[in-house]
N, C-alpha and C positions, 0 to 999 in steps of 0.2 A: 430894392422889390421881388429882384430874382431869387434870394434866399427866401421869401415868404411864398412864393407861388410853388415851388418844388415840393414841399410838404403836402400843400393842398391835392398835387395832382398823384402823389404817391396814395395819398387816403382815397381820393376818386378811384383810382385804379383798383385798390384793394377792394372798395365796395363793389364795384363792378364784377370783379373775379368771383366773389362770394354770390353775389345774385346771379351771376350765369351759372355758376355750379349747381345752385339751389335749382334754377328753372329747367337744366337739363335733368336733374334728379327727380324733378317732377313730371317732367315731360316723359321719361321712361317708365313712370310707375304705371303698372297695369293690373288690371283685374286677374287674380291668380298666381302673381308674383309672391314670392316668400321672402321677407327681410327681416332684418333685425332691429327691434326699436327698443326704446328705453321707457321702463313705466314710469309716468310722472305723477299718476293718482289712482288710489284705490279706494272705492266705496262700494256700498251696498248693491249699486247697480252693475258695477265690473270695474274695468280697467281702463284709463286712458293712456295711450301710448303714443311717443314721438317717434316717428319714422323718417324724420326729416323732409316732411312734405308740408304744403302749404296749409294742411290742417292737421291736428292730431288725430289719431285713429282712436275706436272705441271697440274694445273686447267685451261682450256681454257676459252676465253671471252665466246665463244657460250655457254658454260656449265653454266655460271654464268648468262647469260641472259634468259636461258632457266627457270631459276627460277623466273624471272620476276625481276632481280636486276642488277645493274650496276658494274664495277670495283671500283667507288668511295664509295662504300657500305663496303668496306674492307681496312684494314690497317696493316702495319707491325707490327709483334708482337702478332695479332689477334689469338685466338685458332680458327679452324674451324674443323668440321667433314667431312671427304672424304672416297669415296669408292675406292678402288683398282680397275681400269679397266684393266691396262695392266701393267705387271712388266716391261717390255721391249718393247718399241715402234720401234725396228730396228735401232735406232740412239742413244741406251742407257739412254733413258728417262723413268721415271715413270709416267704412265699416271693416274690422279687422277679424281674424279667427285664429285663435291659438291652438285649438284643436285640428283644424285641418294643417296647420303648420307641423304637429306633431307627427302627420304622416310623411313628412319630407325624408325620412329615412326609407320608408316603405316604397316612396316614389324612386329614390336612388338605387335601391337594389332592384327594383324592376328593370329600371336603365340599364342598370349592370348586366341583368339576365338577357336582356333584348340584345344588347351588345356581343354577349359572349355565346349567345344562342343555346344557353343550357336550359335542361329541363328543369322543373319545379314540381314538387307534389304538395296537392292541397285537397282540401274535402270540400265537397259540393255542398252547399248549405240550402240552395233552391233551384227551381227549375221553372221555366216559364216556355211559351211556344217559339221562342226566338233562340232559348238557349240555355245555359246552366251560370249560376252564380256562384263564384268562387271566392271565399274572403282571402285577401292579401295583407296580413297584419292588419292595419287599422283601414284598408282601402277595400273595395268591393271589385273583383274582376268578373269579366263576363267570357263565357266561352260559346261564339254564335253556333248554331244549331249545324252550320255548314263545315265545321270545325269539330265535331263530334265526331269519335271513330264509331264505323259500322251502322251510321245511321241509315235505314232503308230509304231508299228513294221513293216517292210518288204517294207518302203517306198522308192523311188527312190531317188538319191541326190538332183535333183531339188525339187521334194515334200518336201522332208525334210528341205530344205532352205527355201522354201516358208511358212513352219510352224514355223520355228526358227524365222523369220523376223517378225512374228506377235507380238513377245516379245519385240521387240527395243521400247525402250521410256516408258516401263512399269516396275513399281517396282516389284522385287519378292523377297522372303524369301530364304536365302540360308546359307550353313554352308560352313566352311573351311574344307577342306580335306588333303590340301597339301600345304606346305611353304616351298620353296627352295630359301634362298636368293642368293647364289653363281650362281644358274641357272637361277634366277629371275622368278621362276615358283610359281604362286598363283591359286591354283584350288578349286573350289567351286562346291558344289551339292546342287541342287534344291530338288532333290529327297529325301535326308536325312533331310533336314528342314522342308519339307511338310510332312514326315512320322510322326515327331512329333507331326506337327499342326492338322493333320489327325487323330492321336489318341486322341487328346484332344478333337477334335469336335466331336469323335464318341463316346465317354465318354458323352458328354451332348446331343448327337441327342438319344443316346439308353435311356437316362433318360427320355426322352420327348415322344418318340415312344410307341405306345399302338397296341396291336395285333388288328386286324380289321380297324385301322387307313387307310386312301387313301392319298398316298403322291405322288408327281411328282419327276421324277429322269431322269438320262440321260443313256443310255445303255453305259458301259464303258469298256465291254470286252465279249468275247464269247468263250466257250469251249464245248468240246462234251457233257458235263452232263449240261448244263444250260447257262445261260446268267448273267452277272455282271452289277448292275445298282448303278450310284454314287447318293447318297440321299443328297449331299450336305455336304459331311464331312465325309460319311462312306459308303462303298460298300455292298450292299446287294446281295443275289442270287436268281435268279428265276430258280429253278430246271425245267429241261426240260419238266417234267409232268405237271408243273405249267403253260407252257406258252399258251397253247391251250387245248380245250377241245377234240380235234381230236389228233390223234396220230402225234407227231412231231421226224423227224429222227435227225435233226440238228438244233440249235436255229436260224441260219441263214434264216431259211424257215419263220421265224415269225419276228425277228427283226435285225436289224443292229447297228455296234457301231456308236454312236452320236445320235441315234433316240432319242427323248423325249417321254416319256412313263408316263402315269398314273398307279401306281402299287398298291396292297392290301398288307399290312403288315401281313403275315401269322402267324409266330412265331418269338419269339425274345428268344435268349439263353443269358442270363447274364452272364453265367460262361464263354462259348465260345466266347463271344462278336459277335455271329452269328444274322445275319437278314435274315430271310426266307422271300421271296416275292412272289407275284403270280399275273400273267397277266390274267388268265383264270377266276378269280374269281370276274373282273369287267365286264364279258361277260356273256351274258344269258347262262344256261346251256341247251344245246339242248336236254339233256335226260329228262328235265321237259316237254317237249312238244311232247315228242316222240309218248304217244298214242293217241295224237291228229292228227300228221301227219301219223303214219302209223298203219296197223292191219293185222293180221294173214291172209295169202292168198294173200296179195297184190303185185302186180308185181311191183319191182322197179329198176330203172337203177344206176348203181353206177360204181366207177372207184376202180380198186385195186390198195391200198396202200402198201401193202408188201405180200409177200407170203412166206410160212413155210412150213416145212414137214408136218403139220398137217391141212394144209388149207389155206386160203388166209383173210387178212382182207381188206374189201371194205367200202370205204367212201361213205356216202350218206349224203344228205342235211338234216339239216344245220350243218355240222360238227360232224356226228355222225360215228363211226365206228363200222361197224356189222361184224360178223365173217362168212365166207363161209367155213363150216369144210369139211373134206376130204371126210366124209361119203354123203355128199351132192354135191359132184363133180362128182364122178364115183362109180359104183359098183365094179369096181375092187379094191380090198383091197391094191394091192402092187403099184397101181399109185402113182407117186411123182407129188405134185401140182407144184415144182418149174419147171417141166419139160413141163408142161402144159399151166400154165399160167404167166402173166409177169405184173410188176408195170406198172401202166398208161393204163392198158388194160380195156375198157368199156364192161360192163356185164349187162346184163337182168337177174335178179334173182327173187324168190319168196320169201316173209317174212314168216319164218315158226314157230318163237318164239319171244317174247318181254318181257323183264324182266327188265323195267325201274328202279325199285329200286337199281339194282345190274349192271344197265348201260349196258346190254347185249341185242344183236339182232341178232338172227339167220336167216340165208338166204339159199336157196338151187338152185343149177343149176338144179338138176335132175327133180324138180317139175316145171318147166317151159315147157309148150308143144311146139312140133315142130311148130305148126301153130302160136303161139306167137311169137316165135324166129323170123320165117321168117317175121311177120308184122313189127316186131320192126326193124329187120335188113336192110328192105325197106327204113326206114326213117334215118339210120346213114350214115354219109359221111364216106368212106372208108378211114382208117388212118392204114398205113403200120407200124407194130412194127419194134423194133430195129433189126439190122442184126442178132445178137446174138439169140434174143428172137426167130426170125423168123425161124432160124435153130432149136432150141429147141423144138418149138412147130411141125413144119413140120414133124420132126423125131419121134415125139413120136404119132403122129395120125397115127392111123393104124385100122384094120379091129376090133381088140380087144376093140378100145375106143367106147362108146355109140355113136350113130348118134348124140343127142342131143349136147353132149360135142363138139364133132368135128364141128359141124354147128356153134357154138357159137366161137369158137376158131377161125375159118376161118373167 
């Protein structure tokens, strides 16, 4: 009896191992998987393929035609790569796609590019409000708007779409930042690719630039402390103090993003890879002609550009900023210029000091005679100050304020 039991046990064990292997194969099959199957039938509906699962799979005729092929190109017992589209189409069928499987090589290439972090060049085929569409072999990749180079911030959706549509038909350098076969997501970044390219161009540009050179560039950004200029591969900074010879409160008073400008290479920092630029160095220095335009005792008309506790800065032609010290505004030592004067106010003052080598010019309001003020005021077109300034000025004018100061403020 023992000789009869052993063969039965071997058969049972063999059958169990086969069933277990098939069960594991079935449990591991998921939507999006690419597997190799065997064609067991070809008819006018499509292909029936054995992929070692509990059901045979169906590849539709439309899927075959999507590859530019016909059913006559396939034969029984041929091996074919297919993608699992659906495990169950509600009728118990396993739905497969040969066209999606043909994209396998593209997915492999995308994964390799992501792994090596190498850039790749592709032509933009379409744009939407979210970003750019770039074909990648038989795949469609996406560049999110946040990864598009130099996309201006704060744009409306319509303006952003118009900006992105300018890329359609153009080839751009991009890097793969996400590959997800199962979700069929392929995401690119132009910004990441350009960063590497710009760094390389910057190295070359720094080796070519010399202090004192004059170059052309495009204003690429503004901030409180200056303006950034794209020199064609690298950005340099024009510090706010180098935008103009007169005082500038914000760079947008002088330049705007997109402006083409000629700039002066002020300094280069090879270690920090920084490029210092100047706009004002290419303009005539008004202080070089100050002695020709002004002399001590001269009456001058100017506009207040800024008011401080110690006095006010007055803009004079041609771009000179002079100082009206608090001691030259009133004899009252406790007076606050910020409550008497306001930005944009026109004043008649007298020049009391000139130091062109130190770029200083002193003015006085007290040294202007009443008759001179009256004669000057007759030539002025009344200009009402802002409501806030008017309240502050009127509240401060009293019998304690010298007559000449009150007359000028009014």
